[in-house]
All heavy atoms as a GROMACS GRO file, in nm:
protein
  617
    1MET      N    1   6.208   2.141  15.501
    1MET     CA    2   6.103   2.150  15.405
    1MET      C    3   6.128   2.055  15.290
    1MET      O    4   6.237   2.043  15.241
    1MET     CB    5   6.102   2.298  15.348
    1MET     CG    6   5.987   2.321  15.255
    1MET     SD    7   5.988   2.496  15.219
    1MET     CE    8   5.868   2.496  15.088
    2GLU      N    9   6.026   1.983  15.252
    2GLU     CA   10   6.037   1.879  15.150
    2GLU      C   11   6.024   1.948  15.012
    2GLU      O   12   5.934   2.030  14.989
    2GLU     CB   13   5.922   1.782  15.171
    2GLU     CG   14   5.933   1.664  15.089
    2GLU     CD   15   5.832   1.556  15.132
    2GLU    OE1   16   5.720   1.565  15.083
    2GLU    OE2   17   5.868   1.478  15.217
    3HIS      N   18   6.107   1.908  14.920
    3HIS     CA   19   6.093   1.951  14.782
    3HIS      C   20   5.986   1.877  14.715
    3HIS      O   21   5.950   1.760  14.744
    3HIS     CB   22   6.229   1.930  14.710
    3HIS     CG   23   6.336   2.011  14.764
    3HIS    ND1   24   6.357   2.148  14.744
    3HIS    CD2   25   6.441   1.976  14.846
    3HIS    CE1   26   6.461   2.186  14.802
    3HIS    NE2   27   6.518   2.090  14.867
    4ARG      N   28   5.926   1.942  14.609
    4ARG     CA   29   5.818   1.879  14.540
    4ARG      C   30   5.860   1.747  14.479
    4ARG      O   31   5.781   1.649  14.477
    4ARG     CB   32   5.772   1.976  14.431
    4ARG     CG   33   5.660   1.916  14.357
    4ARG     CD   34   5.601   1.997  14.256
    4ARG     NE   35   5.517   1.901  14.183
    4ARG     CZ   36   5.416   1.919  14.107
    4ARG    NH1   37   5.380   2.036  14.095
    4ARG    NH2   38   5.353   1.829  14.046
    5PHE      N   39   5.976   1.736  14.419
    5PHE     CA   40   6.016   1.609  14.356
    5PHE      C   41   6.020   1.498  14.454
    5PHE      O   42   5.998   1.382  14.420
    5PHE     CB   43   6.142   1.626  14.275
    5PHE     CG   44   6.269   1.646  14.355
    5PHE    CD1   45   6.343   1.530  14.397
    5PHE    CD2   46   6.320   1.772  14.391
    5PHE    CE1   47   6.454   1.541  14.480
    5PHE    CE2   48   6.430   1.786  14.463
    5PHE     CZ   49   6.501   1.672  14.507
    6GLU      N   50   6.050   1.526  14.586
    6GLU     CA   51   6.049   1.420  14.678
    6GLU      C   52   5.912   1.369  14.705
    6GLU      O   53   5.890   1.252  14.727
    6GLU     CB   54   6.117   1.473  14.813
    6GLU     CG   55   6.263   1.498  14.803
    6GLU     CD   56   6.321   1.560  14.926
    6GLU    OE1   57   6.251   1.575  15.028
    6GLU    OE2   58   6.439   1.596  14.920
    7GLN      N   59   5.815   1.456  14.705
    7GLN     CA   60   5.676   1.422  14.719
    7GLN      C   61   5.630   1.333  14.599
    7GLN      O   62   5.560   1.235  14.614
    7GLN     CB   63   5.586   1.544  14.726
    7GLN     CG   64   5.603   1.624  14.850
    7GLN     CD   65   5.524   1.750  14.849
    7GLN    OE1   66   5.480   1.796  14.743
    7GLN    NE2   67   5.509   1.817  14.967
    8GLU      N   68   5.682   1.374  14.478
    8GLU     CA   69   5.641   1.294  14.358
    8GLU      C   70   5.704   1.158  14.363
    8GLU      O   71   5.648   1.057  14.319
    8GLU     CB   72   5.677   1.371  14.237
    8GLU     CG   73   5.593   1.493  14.215
    8GLU     CD   74   5.636   1.583  14.102
    8GLU    OE1   75   5.745   1.564  14.044
    8GLU    OE2   76   5.562   1.674  14.073
    9TYR      N   77   5.827   1.147  14.414
    9TYR     CA   78   5.891   1.012  14.430
    9TYR      C   79   5.807   0.926  14.517
    9TYR      O   80   5.786   0.805  14.489
    9TYR     CB   81   6.034   1.023  14.485
    9TYR     CG   82   6.142   1.036  14.387
    9TYR    CD1   83   6.230   1.145  14.397
    9TYR    CD2   84   6.161   0.946  14.288
    9TYR    CE1   85   6.334   1.162  14.306
    9TYR    CE2   86   6.264   0.962  14.194
    9TYR     CZ   87   6.347   1.069  14.206
    9TYR     OH   88   6.454   1.084  14.116
   10LYS      N   89   5.754   0.982  14.627
   10LYS     CA   90   5.673   0.903  14.718
   10LYS      C   91   5.545   0.858  14.642
   10LYS      O   92   5.497   0.749  14.669
   10LYS     CB   93   5.636   0.987  14.842
   10LYS     CG   94   5.760   1.010  14.926
   10LYS     CD   95   5.728   1.098  15.048
   10LYS     CE   96   5.858   1.124  15.126
   10LYS     NZ   97   5.835   1.214  15.240
   11MET      N   98   5.487   0.945  14.564
   11MET     CA   99   5.367   0.906  14.492
   11MET      C  100   5.393   0.795  14.386
   11MET      O  101   5.309   0.706  14.374
   11MET     CB  102   5.314   1.031  14.417
   11MET     CG  103   5.248   1.135  14.500
   11MET     SD  104   5.112   1.076  14.592
   11MET     CE  105   4.999   1.033  14.462
   12VAL      N  106   5.514   0.793  14.336
   12VAL     CA  107   5.551   0.686  14.243
   12VAL      C  108   5.548   0.547  14.320
   12VAL      O  109   5.493   0.451  14.272
   12VAL     CB  110   5.687   0.707  14.176
   12VAL    CG1  111   5.734   0.585  14.105
   12VAL    CG2  112   5.682   0.828  14.079
   13GLY      N  113   5.607   0.548  14.436
   13GLY     CA  114   5.608   0.429  14.517
   13GLY      C  115   5.468   0.383  14.558
   13GLY      O  116   5.440   0.264  14.554
   14LEU      N  117   5.379   0.479  14.589
   14LEU     CA  118   5.247   0.442  14.620
   14LEU      C  119   5.167   0.382  14.505
   14LEU      O  120   5.088   0.287  14.515
   14LEU     CB  121   5.168   0.562  14.683
   14LEU     CG  122   5.213   0.611  14.817
   14LEU    CD1  123   5.141   0.740  14.851
   14LEU    CD2  124   5.190   0.501  14.922
   15LYS      N  125   5.201   0.439  14.387
   15LYS     CA  126   5.133   0.391  14.262
   15LYS      C  127   5.187   0.250  14.230
   15LYS      O  128   5.116   0.164  14.185
   15LYS     CB  129   5.153   0.478  14.144
   15LYS     CG  130   5.070   0.609  14.163
   15LYS     CD  131   5.077   0.696  14.045
   15LYS     CE  132   4.987   0.812  14.072
   15LYS     NZ  133   4.949   0.882  13.945
   16ILE      N  134   5.314   0.226  14.253
   16ILE     CA  135   5.373   0.093  14.231
   16ILE      C  136   5.301  -0.008  14.320
   16ILE      O  137   5.262  -0.117  14.278
   16ILE     CB  138   5.523   0.094  14.251
   16ILE    CG1  139   5.593   0.169  14.133
   16ILE    CG2  140   5.580  -0.051  14.263
   16ILE    CD1  141   5.736   0.194  14.154
   17ALA      N  142   5.287   0.028  14.446
   17ALA     CA  143   5.214  -0.060  14.543
   17ALA      C  144   5.072  -0.090  14.498
   17ALA      O  145   5.025  -0.199  14.502
   17ALA     CB  146   5.219   0.007  14.685
   18TYR      N  147   5.005   0.018  14.452
   18TYR     CA  148   4.870   0.000  14.408
   18TYR      C  149   4.857  -0.098  14.290
   18TYR      O  150   4.780  -0.188  14.297
   18TYR     CB  151   4.810   0.139  14.360
   18TYR     CG  152   4.678   0.126  14.294
   18TYR    CD1  153   4.560   0.106  14.369
   18TYR    CD2  154   4.667   0.132  14.156
   18TYR    CE1  155   4.438   0.092  14.296
   18TYR    CE2  156   4.548   0.116  14.089
   18TYR     CZ  157   4.435   0.099  14.164
   18TYR     OH  158   4.313   0.086  14.098
   19PHE      N  159   4.943  -0.086  14.188
   19PHE     CA  160   4.939  -0.168  14.077
   19PHE      C  161   4.989  -0.313  14.108
   19PHE      O  162   4.938  -0.409  14.056
   19PHE     CB  163   5.010  -0.112  13.954
   19PHE     CG  164   4.933  -0.002  13.888
   19PHE    CD1  165   4.971   0.129  13.905
   19PHE    CD2  166   4.827  -0.034  13.810
   19PHE    CE1  167   4.900   0.232  13.838
   19PHE    CE2  168   4.756   0.071  13.750
   19PHE     CZ  169   4.785   0.198  13.763
   20ARG      N  170   5.083  -0.318  14.202
   20ARG     CA  171   5.132  -0.452  14.245
   20ARG      C  172   5.009  -0.528  14.312
   20ARG      O  173   4.989  -0.646  14.281
   20ARG     CB  174   5.243  -0.433  14.347
   20ARG     CG  175   5.286  -0.569  14.405
   20ARG     CD  176   5.398  -0.547  14.508
   20ARG     NE  177   5.362  -0.467  14.617
   20ARG     CZ  178   5.282  -0.491  14.718
   20ARG    NH1  179   5.227  -0.611  14.729
   20ARG    NH2  180   5.262  -0.403  14.818
   21LYS      N  181   4.939  -0.457  14.396
   21LYS     CA  182   4.828  -0.524  14.462
   21LYS      C  183   4.719  -0.555  14.368
   21LYS      O  184   4.651  -0.660  14.375
   21LYS     CB  185   4.776  -0.435  14.577
   21LYS     CG  186   4.873  -0.422  14.696
   21LYS     CD  187   4.835  -0.317  14.792
   21LYS     CE  188   4.941  -0.304  14.902
   21LYS     NZ  189   4.903  -0.195  14.996
   22LEU      N  190   4.689  -0.468  14.274
   22LEU     CA  191   4.590  -0.485  14.172
   22LEU      C  192   4.616  -0.613  14.091
   22LEU      O  193   4.527  -0.680  14.052
   22LEU     CB  194   4.581  -0.367  14.076
   22LEU     CG  195   4.464  -0.356  13.981
   22LEU    CD1  196   4.335  -0.340  14.053
   22LEU    CD2  197   4.493  -0.237  13.888
   23ARG      N  198   4.750  -0.636  14.063
   23ARG     CA  199   4.783  -0.758  13.990
   23ARG      C  200   4.798  -0.885  14.079
   23ARG      O  201   4.823  -0.994  14.029
   23ARG     CB  202   4.920  -0.735  13.920
   23ARG     CG  203   4.929  -0.619  13.828
   23ARG     CD  204   4.844  -0.646  13.699
   23ARG     NE  205   4.861  -0.536  13.602
   23ARG     CZ  206   4.774  -0.440  13.579
   23ARG    NH1  207   4.659  -0.440  13.652
   23ARG    NH2  208   4.790  -0.351  13.493
   24GLY      N  209   4.771  -0.862  14.205
   24GLY     CA  210   4.774  -0.979  14.301
   24GLY      C  211   4.909  -1.029  14.341
   24GLY      O  212   4.927  -1.140  14.387
   25PHE      N  213   5.015  -0.944  14.332
   25PHE     CA  214   5.144  -0.976  14.375
   25PHE      C  215   5.178  -0.929  14.516
   25PHE      O  216   5.136  -0.820  14.554
   25PHE     CB  217   5.254  -0.914  14.281
   25PHE     CG  218   5.256  -0.973  14.140
   25PHE    CD1  219   5.220  -0.892  14.036
   25PHE    CD2  220   5.296  -1.103  14.121
   25PHE    CE1  221   5.223  -0.945  13.909
   25PHE    CE2  222   5.299  -1.153  13.991
   25PHE     CZ  223   5.262  -1.074  13.886
   26THR      N  224   5.253  -1.007  14.586
   26THR     CA  225   5.310  -0.962  14.715
   26THR      C  226   5.442  -0.885  14.680
   26THR      O  227   5.497  -0.898  14.574
   26THR     CB  228   5.342  -1.082  14.808
   26THR    OG1  229   5.440  -1.156  14.750
   26THR    CG2  230   5.218  -1.161  14.840
   27GLN      N  231   5.492  -0.812  14.785
   27GLN     CA  232   5.622  -0.752  14.764
   27GLN      C  233   5.733  -0.855  14.734
   27GLN      O  234   5.821  -0.837  14.651
   27GLN     CB  235   5.663  -0.664  14.888
   27GLN     CG  236   5.584  -0.538  14.901
   27GLN     CD  237   5.631  -0.460  15.018
   27GLN    OE1  238   5.702  -0.505  15.110
   27GLN    NE2  239   5.593  -0.333  15.022
   28GLU      N  240   5.717  -0.970  14.804
   28GLU     CA  241   5.817  -1.076  14.785
   28GLU      C  242   5.813  -1.132  14.635
   28GLU      O  243   5.916  -1.154  14.576
   28GLU     CB  244   5.790  -1.190  14.882
   28GLU     CG  245   5.892  -1.297  14.879
   28GLU     CD  246   5.870  -1.404  14.975
   28GLU    OE1  247   5.783  -1.491  14.959
   28GLU    OE2  248   5.934  -1.396  15.087
   29GLN      N  249   5.692  -1.148  14.585
   29GLN     CA  250   5.679  -1.198  14.451
   29GLN      C  251   5.734  -1.100  14.344
   29GLN      O  252   5.805  -1.146  14.251
   29GLN     CB  253   5.534  -1.231  14.417
   29GLN     CG  254   5.478  -1.349  14.495
   29GLN     CD  255   5.331  -1.360  14.484
   29GLN    OE1  256   5.259  -1.260  14.481
   29GLN    NE2  257   5.277  -1.481  14.470
   30LEU      N  258   5.711  -0.974  14.368
   30LEU     CA  259   5.766  -0.875  14.275
   30LEU      C  260   5.912  -0.866  14.290
   30LEU      O  261   5.981  -0.858  14.182
   30LEU     CB  262   5.700  -0.734  14.307
   30LEU     CG  263   5.750  -0.622  14.212
   30LEU    CD1  264   5.727  -0.644  14.071
   30LEU    CD2  265   5.688  -0.483  14.256
   31ALA      N  266   5.962  -0.873  14.406
   31ALA     CA  267   6.113  -0.872  14.424
   31ALA      C  268   6.175  -0.992  14.359
   31ALA      O  269   6.278  -0.977  14.289
   31ALA     CB  270   6.142  -0.876  14.573
   32GLU      N  271   6.110  -1.109  14.365
   32GLU     CA  272   6.165  -1.228  14.296
   32GLU      C  273   6.167  -1.210  14.148
   32GLU      O  274   6.264  -1.243  14.077
   32GLU     CB  275   6.081  -1.348  14.330
   32GLU     CG  276   6.107  -1.406  14.469
   32GLU     CD  277   6.012  -1.521  14.505
   32GLU    OE1  278   5.946  -1.578  14.407
   32GLU    OE2  279   6.004  -1.555  14.620
   33ARG      N  280   6.061  -1.151  14.094
   33ARG     CA  281   6.060  -1.128  13.947
   33ARG      C  282   6.162  -1.030  13.901
   33ARG      O  283   6.212  -1.040  13.789
   33ARG     CB  284   5.923  -1.063  13.904
   33ARG     CG  285   5.811  -1.166  13.906
   33ARG     CD  286   5.682  -1.100  13.870
   33ARG     NE  287   5.586  -1.201  13.835
   33ARG     CZ  288   5.527  -1.221  13.718
   33ARG    NH1  289   5.556  -1.133  13.620
   33ARG    NH2  290   5.443  -1.316  13.690
   34LEU      N  291   6.201  -0.934  13.987
   34LEU     CA  292   6.301  -0.830  13.958
   34LEU      C  293   6.442  -0.872  13.993
   34LEU      O  294   6.543  -0.811  13.955
   34LEU     CB  295   6.268  -0.701  14.021
   34LEU     CG  296   6.131  -0.638  13.984
   34LEU    CD1  297   6.104  -0.512  14.063
   34LEU    CD2  298   6.135  -0.608  13.832
   35GLY      N  299   6.458  -0.978  14.075
   35GLY     CA  300   6.585  -1.019  14.131
   35GLY      C  301   6.644  -0.918  14.226
   35GLY      O  302   6.764  -0.898  14.229
   36VAL      N  303   6.558  -0.865  14.310
   36VAL     CA  304   6.599  -0.769  14.409
   36VAL      C  305   6.548  -0.816  14.543
   36VAL      O  306   6.465  -0.909  14.556
   36VAL     CB  307   6.555  -0.619  14.384
   36VAL    CG1  308   6.607  -0.571  14.250
   36VAL    CG2  309   6.400  -0.613  14.385
   37ALA      N  310   6.600  -0.756  14.654
   37ALA     CA  311   6.550  -0.791  14.787
   37ALA      C  312   6.408  -0.733  14.811
   37ALA      O  313   6.373  -0.630  14.759
   37ALA     CB  314   6.647  -0.727  14.894
   38THR      N  315   6.334  -0.811  14.886
   38THR     CA  316   6.198  -0.768  14.926
   38THR      C  317   6.204  -0.635  14.996
   38THR      O  318   6.118  -0.550  14.975
   38THR     CB  319   6.132  -0.878  15.013
   38THR    OG1  320   6.129  -0.996  14.940
   38THR    CG2  321   5.992  -0.830  15.047
   39SER      N  322   6.306  -0.608  15.077
   39SER     CA  323   6.320  -0.485  15.152
   39SER      C  324   6.335  -0.363  15.053
   39SER      O  325   6.288  -0.257  15.085
   39SER     CB  326   6.438  -0.489  15.248
   39SER     OG  327   6.561  -0.513  15.179
   40TYR      N  328   6.392  -0.390  14.940
   40TYR     CA  329   6.407  -0.282  14.843
   40TYR      C  330   6.270  -0.237  14.785
   40TYR      O  331   6.242  -0.122  14.782
   40TYR     CB  332   6.503  -0.330  14.725
   40TYR     CG  333   6.521  -0.223  14.622
   40TYR    CD1  334   6.586  -0.108  14.649
   40TYR    CD2  335   6.473  -0.241  14.494
   40TYR    CE1  336   6.602  -0.008  14.553
   40TYR    CE2  337   6.491  -0.148  14.393
   40TYR     CZ  338   6.560  -0.032  14.423
   40TYR     OH  339   6.579   0.067  14.325
   41ILE      N  340   6.187  -0.334  14.760
   41ILE     CA  341   6.050  -0.303  14.713
   41ILE      C  342   5.977  -0.232  14.827
   41ILE      O  343   5.905  -0.131  14.798
   41ILE     CB  344   5.976  -0.432  14.672
   41ILE    CG1  345   6.048  -0.506  14.560
   41ILE    CG2  346   5.830  -0.400  14.637
   41ILE    CD1  347   6.058  -0.431  14.430
   42GLY      N  348   5.993  -0.278  14.945
   42GLY     CA  349   5.931  -0.204  15.058
   42GLY      C  350   5.975  -0.061  15.071
   42GLY      O  351   5.897   0.025  15.104
   43GLN      N  352   6.098  -0.042  15.046
   43GLN     CA  353   6.157   0.099  15.057
   43GLN      C  354   6.097   0.185  14.945
   43GLN      O  355   6.067   0.299  14.968
   43GLN     CB  356   6.308   0.098  15.047
   43GLN     CG  357   6.378   0.042  15.168
   43GLN     CD  358   6.524   0.022  15.148
   43GLN    OE1  359   6.578   0.053  15.036
   43GLN    NE2  360   6.597  -0.019  15.249
   44ILE      N  361   6.087   0.131  14.827
   44ILE     CA  362   6.029   0.204  14.715
   44ILE      C  363   5.883   0.241  14.742
   44ILE      O  364   5.842   0.355  14.720
   44ILE     CB  365   6.036   0.123  14.579
   44ILE    CG1  366   6.181   0.109  14.542
   44ILE    CG2  367   5.953   0.186  14.472
   44ILE    CD1  368   6.199   0.009  14.421
   45GLU      N  369   5.815   0.148  14.795
   45GLU     CA  370   5.664   0.166  14.813
   45GLU      C  371   5.630   0.245  14.944
   45GLU      O  372   5.519   0.296  14.956
   45GLU     CB  373   5.594   0.031  14.822
   45GLU     CG  374   5.596  -0.042  14.692
   45GLU     CD  375   5.523  -0.172  14.699
   45GLU    OE1  376   5.476  -0.210  14.805
   45GLU    OE2  377   5.508  -0.236  14.594
   46ALA      N  378   5.714   0.253  15.043
   46ALA     CA  379   5.690   0.318  15.167
   46ALA      C  380   5.655   0.467  15.147
   46ALA      O  381   5.732   0.541  15.094
   46ALA     CB  382   5.804   0.304  15.260
   47ALA      N  383   5.536   0.504  15.194
   47ALA     CA  384   5.494   0.640  15.178
   47ALA      C  385   5.576   0.742  15.245
   47ALA      O  386   5.597   0.855  15.194
   47ALA     CB  387   5.343   0.652  15.226
   48GLY      N  388   5.633   0.708  15.356
   48GLY     CA  389   5.712   0.808  15.432
   48GLY      C  390   5.856   0.816  15.392
   48GLY      O  391   5.937   0.887  15.450
   49MET      N  392   5.902   0.734  15.292
   49MET     CA  393   6.039   0.730  15.254
   49MET      C  394   6.069   0.798  15.121
   49MET      O  395   5.979   0.804  15.040
   49MET     CB  396   6.087   0.581  15.240
   49MET     CG  397   6.092   0.514  15.375
   49MET     SD  398   6.178   0.356  15.356
   49MET     CE  399   6.351   0.413  15.351
   50TYR      N  400   6.183   0.853  15.111
   50TYR     CA  401   6.232   0.914  14.988
   50TYR      C  402   6.333   0.825  14.928
   50TYR      O  403   6.452   0.813  14.965
   50TYR     CB  404   6.290   1.060  15.016
   50TYR     CG  405   6.367   1.115  14.904
   50TYR    CD1  406   6.308   1.139  14.779
   50TYR    CD2  407   6.496   1.156  14.922
   50TYR    CE1  408   6.376   1.196  14.679
   50TYR    CE2  409   6.567   1.208  14.814
   50TYR     CZ  410   6.504   1.235  14.694
   50TYR     OH  411   6.573   1.289  14.594
   51LYS      N  412   6.291   0.741  14.835
   51LYS     CA  413   6.382   0.637  14.773
   51LYS      C  414   6.370   0.650  14.626
   51LYS      O  415   6.288   0.593  14.560
   51LYS     CB  416   6.339   0.494  14.818
   51LYS     CG  417   6.422   0.388  14.760
   51LYS     CD  418   6.558   0.386  14.822
   51LYS     CE  419   6.641   0.265  14.776
   51LYS     NZ  420   6.771   0.264  14.827
   52PRO      N  421   6.457   0.736  14.565
   52PRO     CA  422   6.457   0.747  14.421
   52PRO      C  423   6.490   0.617  14.351
   52PRO      O  424   6.577   0.539  14.404
   52PRO     CB  425   6.559   0.855  14.392
   52PRO     CG  426   6.641   0.877  14.513
   52PRO     CD  427   6.564   0.812  14.627
   53ILE      N  428   6.432   0.591  14.238
   53ILE     CA  429   6.466   0.473  14.158
   53ILE      C  430   6.504   0.516  14.016
   53ILE      O  431   6.467   0.619  13.966
   53ILE     CB  432   6.352   0.371  14.152
   53ILE    CG1  433   6.224   0.436  14.093
   53ILE    CG2  434   6.316   0.321  14.296
   53ILE    CD1  435   6.112   0.337  14.066
   54SER      N  436   6.587   0.432  13.956
   54SER     CA  437   6.628   0.467  13.818
   54SER      C  438   6.517   0.438  13.722
   54SER      O  439   6.420   0.364  13.749
   54SER     CB  440   6.748   0.378  13.784
   54SER     OG  441   6.712   0.242  13.771
   55LEU      N  442   6.533   0.489  13.600
   55LEU     CA  443   6.432   0.459  13.496
   55LEU      C  444   6.443   0.314  13.459
   55LEU      O  445   6.335   0.257  13.424
   55LEU     CB  446   6.462   0.545  13.369
   55LEU     CG  447   6.419   0.696  13.380
   55LEU    CD1  448   6.466   0.768  13.254
   55LEU    CD2  449   6.270   0.706  13.392
   56THR      N  450   6.556   0.259  13.461
   56THR     CA  451   6.568   0.114  13.430
   56THR      C  452   6.486   0.034  13.528
   56THR      O  453   6.412  -0.056  13.485
   56THR     CB  454   6.717   0.072  13.442
   56THR    OG1  455   6.794   0.143  13.348
   56THR    CG2  456   6.730  -0.079  13.416
   57THR      N  457   6.490   0.066  13.659
   57THR     CA  458   6.409  -0.009  13.756
   57THR      C  459   6.267   0.022  13.734
   57THR      O  460   6.183  -0.077  13.742
   57THR     CB  461   6.453   0.035  13.900
   57THR    OG1  462   6.594   0.012  13.921
   57THR    CG2  463   6.368  -0.030  14.010
   58LEU      N  464   6.228   0.140  13.703
   58LEU     CA  465   6.089   0.174  13.677
   58LEU      C  466   6.038   0.097  13.560
   58LEU      O  467   5.928   0.039  13.567
   58LEU     CB  468   6.074   0.329  13.652
   58LEU     CG  469   5.924   0.369  13.633
   58LEU    CD1  470   5.852   0.364  13.763
   58LEU    CD2  471   5.924   0.508  13.575
   59PHE      N  472   6.116   0.083  13.450
   59PHE     CA  473   6.074   0.006  13.338
   59PHE      C  474   6.066  -0.147  13.368
   59PHE      O  475   5.979  -0.218  13.321
   59PHE     CB  476   6.164   0.031  13.216
   59PHE     CG  477   6.140   0.164  13.152
   59PHE    CD1  478   6.239   0.254  13.143
   59PHE    CD2  479   6.015   0.198  13.109
   59PHE    CE1  480   6.220   0.380  13.080
   59PHE    CE2  481   5.989   0.324  13.049
   59PHE     CZ  482   6.092   0.414  13.034
   60ARG      N  483   6.155  -0.195  13.453
   60ARG     CA  484   6.152  -0.333  13.495
   60ARG      C  485   6.026  -0.366  13.575
   60ARG      O  486   5.960  -0.466  13.558
   60ARG     CB  487   6.281  -0.372  13.567
   60ARG     CG  488   6.400  -0.376  13.478
   60ARG     CD  489   6.526  -0.418  13.550
   60ARG     NE  490   6.512  -0.552  13.598
   60ARG     CZ  491   6.557  -0.593  13.717
   60ARG    NH1  492   6.625  -0.513  13.798
   60ARG    NH2  493   6.541  -0.716  13.751
   61ILE      N  494   5.991  -0.272  13.663
   61ILE     CA  495   5.873  -0.294  13.745
   61ILE      C  496   5.754  -0.284  13.651
   61ILE      O  497   5.656  -0.362  13.667
   61ILE     CB  498   5.866  -0.184  13.858
   61ILE    CG1  499   5.974  -0.211  13.962
   61ILE    CG2  500   5.728  -0.178  13.925
   61ILE    CD1  501   5.992  -0.092  14.063
   62SER      N  502   5.752  -0.191  13.562
   62SER     CA  503   5.643  -0.174  13.468
   62SER      C  504   5.618  -0.306  13.391
   62SER      O  505   5.509  -0.354  13.378
   62SER     CB  506   5.675  -0.064  13.370
   62SER     OG  507   5.589  -0.065  13.262
   63GLN      N  508   5.724  -0.367  13.345
   63GLN     CA  509   5.719  -0.492  13.272
   63GLN      C  510   5.663  -0.604  13.364
   63GLN      O  511   5.581  -0.687  13.321
   63GLN     CB  512   5.850  -0.526  13.211
   63GLN     CG  513   5.848  -0.655  13.121
   63GLN     CD  514   5.984  -0.679  13.057
   63GLN    OE1  515   6.087  -0.632  13.105
   63GLN    NE2  516   5.978  -0.758  12.953
   64ALA      N  517   5.718  -0.614  13.479
   64ALA     CA  518   5.677  -0.718  13.572
   64ALA      C  519   5.531  -0.710  13.612
   64ALA      O  520   5.460  -0.810  13.632
   64ALA     CB  521   5.766  -0.711  13.703
   65LEU      N  522   5.480  -0.588  13.617
   65LEU     CA  523   5.335  -0.568  13.650
   65LEU      C  524   5.248  -0.553  13.538
   65LEU      O  525   5.129  -0.526  13.549
   65LEU     CB  526   5.326  -0.443  13.746
   65LEU     CG  527   5.400  -0.453  13.880
   65LEU    CD1  528   5.380  -0.321  13.959
   65LEU    CD2  529   5.348  -0.574  13.962
   66ASP      N  530   5.304  -0.562  13.412
   66ASP     CA  531   5.229  -0.548  13.288
   66ASP      C  532   5.147  -0.416  13.294
   66ASP      O  533   5.032  -0.418  13.268
   66ASP     CB  534   5.137  -0.667  13.265
   66ASP     CG  535   5.080  -0.675  13.128
   66ASP    OD1  536   5.148  -0.625  13.034
   66ASP    OD2  537   4.971  -0.725  13.111
   67THR      N  538   5.212  -0.314  13.327
   67THR     CA  539   5.156  -0.177  13.339
   67THR      C  540   5.238  -0.076  13.268
   67THR      O  541   5.362  -0.070  13.293
   67THR     CB  542   5.143  -0.133  13.487
   67THR    OG1  543   5.068  -0.239  13.555
   67THR    CG2  544   5.080  -0.006  13.507
   68PRO      N  545   5.188   0.006  13.184
   68PRO     CA  546   5.267   0.109  13.112
   68PRO      C  547   5.340   0.199  13.216
   68PRO      O  548   5.278   0.239  13.311
   68PRO     CB  549   5.174   0.184  13.025
   68PRO     CG  550   5.048   0.099  13.018
   68PRO     CD  551   5.047   0.017  13.137
   69PRO      N  552   5.468   0.227  13.194
   69PRO     CA  553   5.539   0.311  13.293
   69PRO      C  554   5.478   0.446  13.325
   69PRO      O  555   5.491   0.495  13.433
   69PRO     CB  556   5.682   0.326  13.235
   69PRO     CG  557   5.677   0.268  13.097
   69PRO     CD  558   5.551   0.190  13.082
   70HIS      N  559   5.414   0.498  13.222
   70HIS     CA  560   5.357   0.634  13.249
   70HIS      C  561   5.248   0.630  13.355
   70HIS      O  562   5.222   0.734  13.416
   70HIS     CB  563   5.302   0.698  13.114
   70HIS     CG  564   5.176   0.631  13.062
   70HIS    ND1  565   5.053   0.669  13.111
   70HIS    CD2  566   5.159   0.530  12.979
   70HIS    CE1  567   4.960   0.594  13.050
   70HIS    NE2  568   5.024   0.505  12.972
   71ARG      N  569   5.191   0.514  13.382
   71ARG     CA  570   5.079   0.504  13.483
   71ARG      C  571   5.140   0.536  13.624
   71ARG      O  572   5.069   0.582  13.712
   71ARG     CB  573   5.024   0.365  13.487
   71ARG     CG  574   4.949   0.324  13.358
   71ARG     CD  575   4.827   0.406  13.325
   71ARG     NE  576   4.730   0.396  13.426
   71ARG     CZ  577   4.627   0.314  13.429
   71ARG    NH1  578   4.613   0.220  13.337
   71ARG    NH2  579   4.538   0.315  13.519
   72PHE      N  580   5.272   0.510  13.644
   72PHE     CA  581   5.333   0.537  13.774
   72PHE      C  582   5.370   0.687  13.781
   72PHE      O  583   5.397   0.730  13.893
   72PHE     CB  584   5.461   0.456  13.790
   72PHE     CG  585   5.447   0.310  13.777
   72PHE    CD1  586   5.524   0.239  13.684
   72PHE    CD2  587   5.348   0.243  13.850
   72PHE    CE1  588   5.508   0.096  13.674
   72PHE    CE2  589   5.337   0.101  13.847
   72PHE     CZ  590   5.412   0.032  13.753
   73LEU      N  591   5.369   0.753  13.676
   73LEU     CA  592   5.411   0.893  13.669
   73LEU      C  593   5.300   1.001  13.655
   73LEU      O  594   5.331   1.115  13.653
   73LEU     CB  595   5.520   0.916  13.561
   73LEU     CG  596   5.641   0.823  13.571
   73LEU    CD1  597   5.729   0.847  13.445
   73LEU    CD2  598   5.720   0.857  13.697
   74ASP      N  599   5.174   0.954  13.640
   74ASP     CA  600   5.061   1.044  13.629
   74ASP      C  601   5.032   1.099  13.763
   74ASP      O  602   4.999   1.022  13.859
   74ASP     CB  603   4.941   0.969  13.570
   74ASP     CG  604   4.954   0.936  13.425
   74ASP    OD1  605   5.035   0.999  13.356
   74ASP    OD2  606   4.894   0.839  13.383
   75PHE      N  607   5.043   1.233  13.783
   75PHE     CA  608   5.020   1.291  13.912
   75PHE      C  609   4.890   1.379  13.905
   75PHE      O  610   4.868   1.458  13.831
   75PHE     CB  611   5.135   1.384  13.957
   75PHE     CG  612   5.260   1.297  13.973
   75PHE    CD1  613   5.365   1.314  13.884
   75PHE    CD2  614   5.270   1.207  14.073
   75PHE    CE1  615   5.482   1.238  13.902
   75PHE    CE2  616   5.385   1.131  14.090
   75PHE     CZ  617   5.490   1.148  14.004
   0.00000   0.00000   0.00000
């Protein structure tokens, strides 16, 4: 049985993917801006995966996408 917070982590990843695409970035471009592997961005965004991220990473993604961090956390 999946815990609720695991579902919310998945929603965060989907929202990151949404705003990334809205800004016209590929996963590779976002990864380059953050200095991480493209596969890491893919893991974060994958709907079927449970990949928690740190607040530091969330804020870095927020800055790279010019999107307030709370937008990724509105459920």
